[in-house]
C-alpha positions as CSV (number, residue, x, y, z in Angstrom):
1,M,59.4,0.8,-36.8
2,Q,57.1,-0.7,-39.3
3,E,58.7,-3.2,-41.9
4,K,57.7,-2.8,-45.4
5,T,56.2,-6.1,-46.7
6,E,56.2,-6.4,-50.4
7,D,54.2,-8.8,-52.4
8,K,56.6,-11.6,-53.6
9,V,56.3,-11.7,-57.4
10,P,58.2,-14.5,-58.9
11,Q,61.0,-13.5,-61.2
12,Y,62.3,-15.4,-64.2
13,R,65.7,-14.7,-65.5
14,A,68.1,-15.6,-68.3
15,I,71.7,-14.5,-68.8
16,H,74.1,-14.7,-71.6
17,K,77.7,-14.2,-70.4
18,F,80.6,-13.4,-72.7
19,A,78.5,-12.5,-75.6
20,S,80.9,-11.5,-78.3
21,I,79.4,-8.0,-79.1
22,S,79.9,-4.7,-77.6
23,A,77.7,-3.7,-74.9
24,Q,77.0,-0.3,-76.6
25,K,75.4,-2.1,-79.6
26,V,73.0,-4.1,-77.5
27,R,72.0,-1.3,-75.1
28,V,69.9,0.5,-77.9
29,F,67.5,-2.6,-78.0
30,A,67.5,-2.9,-74.1
31,D,66.0,0.6,-73.9
32,L,63.6,-0.3,-76.4
33,I,62.1,-3.3,-74.7
34,R,62.4,-2.4,-71.0
35,G,59.0,-2.2,-69.4
36,K,57.0,-3.9,-72.1
37,Y,55.1,-7.3,-72.2
38,A,57.4,-10.1,-73.2
39,D,55.6,-11.1,-76.3
40,E,55.4,-7.5,-77.5
41,A,59.1,-7.1,-76.9
42,M,59.9,-10.2,-78.9
43,T,57.9,-8.9,-81.9
44,L,59.7,-5.5,-81.7
45,L,63.2,-7.4,-81.6
46,E,62.1,-9.4,-84.5
47,C,61.7,-6.4,-86.7
48,Y,65.2,-5.3,-86.5
49,P,68.0,-6.9,-88.6
50,N,70.8,-6.1,-86.2
51,R,73.1,-8.6,-84.6
52,G,72.4,-7.1,-81.2
53,A,68.8,-7.5,-81.5
54,R,69.2,-11.2,-82.5
55,M,71.3,-11.9,-79.1
56,L,68.9,-10.0,-77.0
57,E,66.0,-11.8,-78.5
58,K,67.6,-15.3,-77.8
59,V,68.1,-14.2,-74.1
60,L,64.4,-13.0,-73.8
61,K,63.3,-16.3,-75.5
62,S,65.3,-18.1,-72.9
63,A,63.7,-16.2,-70.0
64,M,60.3,-16.9,-71.4
65,H,61.0,-20.7,-71.6
66,N,62.4,-20.7,-68.1
67,A,59.1,-19.2,-67.0
68,E,57.2,-22.0,-68.8
69,D,59.5,-24.7,-67.2
70,L,59.0,-23.2,-63.7
71,R,55.1,-23.3,-64.3
72,A,54.3,-19.5,-64.3
73,Q,50.7,-18.7,-64.0
74,N,50.3,-16.2,-66.9
75,V,53.1,-16.6,-69.3
76,D,51.4,-14.3,-71.8
77,Q,51.3,-11.4,-69.1
78,L,55.1,-11.4,-68.2
79,V,56.6,-7.9,-68.2
80,V,60.3,-7.2,-69.1
81,A,61.3,-5.9,-65.6
82,E,64.9,-5.5,-65.9
83,V,67.4,-5.6,-68.8
84,R,71.1,-5.3,-68.0
85,I,73.7,-5.0,-70.5
86,D,77.1,-5.0,-68.8
87,E,80.6,-5.0,-70.2
88,G,82.6,-8.2,-70.2
89,P,86.3,-8.9,-70.5
90,M,88.1,-7.4,-73.5
91,Q,90.7,-9.4,-75.7
92,R,93.5,-7.2,-77.1
93,R,95.1,-8.2,-80.5
94,W,97.5,-6.0,-82.4
95,R,97.9,-5.2,-86.0
96,A,100.9,-3.9,-87.9
97,G,100.6,-0.3,-88.9
98,S,102.7,1.9,-91.1
99,R,106.5,2.5,-90.2
100,G,106.7,-0.4,-87.7
101,V,103.9,0.8,-85.3
102,S,101.6,-1.7,-84.0
103,Y,97.8,-0.8,-83.3
104,V,95.6,-2.5,-80.7
105,I,92.4,-4.0,-81.7
106,K,90.0,-4.4,-78.7
107,L,87.5,-7.3,-79.1
108,R,84.8,-6.4,-76.7
109,S,82.4,-8.7,-75.0
110,S,79.3,-8.1,-72.9
111,H,77.0,-9.9,-70.4
112,I,73.3,-9.7,-71.3
113,S,70.6,-10.5,-68.6
114,V,66.8,-10.3,-68.7
115,V,64.4,-10.6,-65.8
116,L,60.6,-11.2,-66.4
117,R,57.9,-10.7,-63.8
């Protein structure tokens, strides 16, 4: 059998764990930047006023700086290869409701990871 030899392309990544935002709010922007050049994705995220865009922008900026630190050949030609927004742990709080009922408030968190090639 013939083995598949892939060209080793260096990957540069950054991860923000336990971000205090719901994964659903950030996934909209992850779909927006996936597959684009890193600098183009950065300008796209800067146009949006949402908090999810700010968090994703910080992780993308960190991945770009990681590429600079590791002496990437073409920092301006990096492509956003993978963006994953996973759900993190939930904190549960309760709030008093009417007639002695307690309502559960779920404080959601997420794990944001960006991979550049």
